[in-house]
N, C-alpha and C positions, 0 to 999 in steps of 0.2 A: 467845526465838527471834530477836528483832531483833539482839541482840549477836552471835549465831552468824552471821547473815547478814552483819553488818558485818565480823566477823573473816574470814569466807570471802572477801568482796569485797576486803578489805585484802590478804589473802594473794595473791589473783589479781592485784591491782594491783602488788604488790611483785614477783611473778614476772615480769610483763610488763616492769616497769622494769629488772629485772636482765637480761633478755634483750635489751632495747633498749640497755642500757649496754654489754653485750658486743659487740653489733653496732657501736655507736658507737666503741668502743675499737679494734675491728678496722679499721674504716674510717679512723679517725684514724691508726693505725699505717701502713696502706697509703698514705695520702696523704703522710705524712712520708717514707716510703721513696722513693716516686716523685718527690717534689719535691727530695729530696736528690741524686738521680742526674740530672745534666744529660742532654740529648738527645745530647750528644757529649762526649768526654773532652778538653776543651780545657785547655791549660796556662795558668795564671794568670800574667799579666805586668802590669807597671806602665804608667802613662800615658806615661812617658818610658822609652825603652830605647836602648841602643847597637845600631846595625845595621851590618853589613859589606856593602858593595856590590861586586858583581862584574860585569863585569871592572873591574879597577883596585884591588881589595883595599882600598877606602877605608873607614875607620871613622868613622861619623857619628852624631850624636844624632838620634833620630827620635821624633816625637810620634804616639801611637796615637790616631787621629781617628775615633771611631765615628760622628761626624756626617757624615763625608765617605764617599761610596760608593767612590771610587777613591783610589789612592795618587799622590803627586807628589814630585818631587825638585828641588832647586835646581840649575838647569843654566844655565851662562853661555855666551855667544858662540854661540848657536844659529845654525846655517846649514843650511837645507834644500837638498838637491840630488838629482839623479837618478843612479841607478847600475843598469845593465842593465834599464832600463824601470821601475824601482821607485823609490819615494820613500824617501830616507834623510835622516838628520840627523847633523850633527857638533856636539858640544857638550863643554863642560868641566864636570867635577865637581871641587870643591875640598874638601880635608880640612884644616881649620885646627887645628893642634895648640896645646896650652896654651903651649908654648914660643914661639909666634909663627910657627913654620915652617908653610908651606902646601905640601901635596902636591897637584899638579894632574894629573888624568888627562883626556886628550882622547880621547873615544870617538866612533865612528861606528857607528850602529845603524839598521837598517831601521825605518821608521815603519809600525806595524801598523794605525794609524787616527788620526784626529784626533777630539778630544773637545771639545764645546762646554761651557764652564764659565761659570756666572753670576758676575758681579762684584758685590762688596758695594755699590758706588756705583750699580749699575744697568748694564744691557747684558751682553753676553757676549763671550767670547774663545775662539778656537780654539787648542788646544794639541796638539802631537804626542805620541803615546803609543808607547813602546818597551818591549821586554821586557828586564828586568834581573834578575839573580840576586841574592838577598839571603840573609844569614844573620841571623836574628832569634831570640835566646834559644835557640841551639842547633838551630834548625830552618832547613834550607836550602830555599828555594823560589824559583820563577820568578814574578815579578809584573809586571803592566802598570803602568808609571810614566808619568804625564804630565809633560812637561818645562816648567818655568816658572822665571822669575827670582824666587827666594825670598830674595834677599840682604838684604832689609829685615825679614825675619821671624826669630824666635828659633830656629826649628828648620828645618834644611835638608831634612828628609825628613818627609813625612806618610804614615803607613800607614793606609789606609782600611778600612772594615768588610768589603769584599769580599775583602781579603787577610787579615783577622783571623778571620772568622766560623767557619771550620772547624777552626782550630788553637789559637785563643787566647781567653781570657776576660780582659778588661781590668779591673783593680782600680785605681780612681782614687786610692787611698791609697798605692799603691806606685810606686817609681821604680827603674830600673836593677836589675832582679831577677837577671839572668844576663848573662854575657858572650856576645857573638856568636861563639861558637866552633863551627864546623861541620866535620865530617870528610867533606869532599867534594872530589873531584878537579875542579878548575875550569879550563876552558880560557879563556885570556885573549885571545879573538879580537877583532879590530877595535879594538885599542888602539894608539894611536900613541905 
């Protein structure tokens, strides 16, 4: 009789183990499927990409900076002025070619706000923010760019996470994944 009870108990334990194993496998598969599908369908891009800036049609190297909230661009000769009761800024964007040739676009854009940025050495600085259109890896979008002298930095453009989060996933192992070719009619307003 004890061996019969032992075999019956073993059979019950084995049935429970099989049922639990099936539940575990179902849960594991569900977890794998859900974790494989991101919350949004973002295009994978590299940490460095070429970006086309409008107006001006300038082609610049850009660093995808997930540590920065906003985007910034190297702007020279900044001049703040008033136009029709609103604050505007005149600035230069430079496109340095490998041949040594430099294309310069002088732009005038309305300042949408000023942003306070913390400096590495301490303190803060106020930067004007303007709307610029960019083409990044085939995606055309309007972004807020703060203007700053980045001439001492390696990359003239930083694209921050607020402009990356809905459309892109940054892979730090990749660089220059796609050309900045967008099929969009662009108006070149306020270019001198």
